[in-house]
N, C-alpha and C positions, 0 to 999 in steps of 0.2 A: 407386155412391156408398160403399156398405160391402162389404167384400171378406172373403172363408171367411177363419178361421184358421189360421194355417200348423201342420202338426204337427209334431212333432220337440221335440227338445232346444234350447233358448236358449244361446248361447255353449259351444258344443262340451263341454257337461258329458259328453256319452257317449264322448266319445273322450279327456276326460281320462286321462292316465296319470301319475304320480310318476316312473315313468324317464325320461320326455320332458323333466320339468322339470330332473332332476339331470343333462342334457345341454345346459339351455338356458343362453347366455348371462347372461341376467336372472333366474336363479335366485334371488336375493335378494329378488325383489319378489313372493315368492309367501311367503305365511304359512306357516310350518311347515316349511320348505325343509331345514331342518340335521335335522330329524328324518325327515320323510317321503323327502328325498330327498337323502341322506348321500352327498358324493363326498369324496375325499382318503384317502391311506394310514391316518392314524389312524382310522377308524372300520371300518376293514377288520378282520374278525374279533372286533368289540367289539359289545356288548349296549348299542345305544343307547336301548334302553327299558326298561333295568333300574328305575327309578322305580315305572313303572306293572305292573312282575310282581306277581303276589300272592303272598306268602308264606305259606308252610305256618306258621301262628302258632295254639297253641289258646287257648282263652278265658281257661285260667288265665296261659298268657304274658301274653296282652296285656291283662288285669286290672294284673298285676306292672308290665307298661311304664308302663299309665298313673298307677299308684300312684308308681313311681319317678319318672315325671316332675311328680307333682303335688308329692312332695317335694321336687326341686331346685328347683321353681318358687316354694316356699313358702320355702325357704332362701334363694333369690336375692332377694325381698321382706324377708326380716328381715335379710339384710346390709345394704338399700338403705337400711333406716329405720334 
């Protein structure tokens, strides 16, 4: 009546590779395909992860940027009122 549980992974998780997704005709069905499996000429030699790279910013620079953003927001609110 009861069978033993199968070992291994379900759904082929162990064999999954983004390089295979790049070759797949239905690559658009994969969430994150444009970043993790880029294809085409425009991606060649481009840093498509530019937004998540850690920037070398000191604490003083970060505080100055926050101050400038807050000033700009205050000016925008004042102009809207």
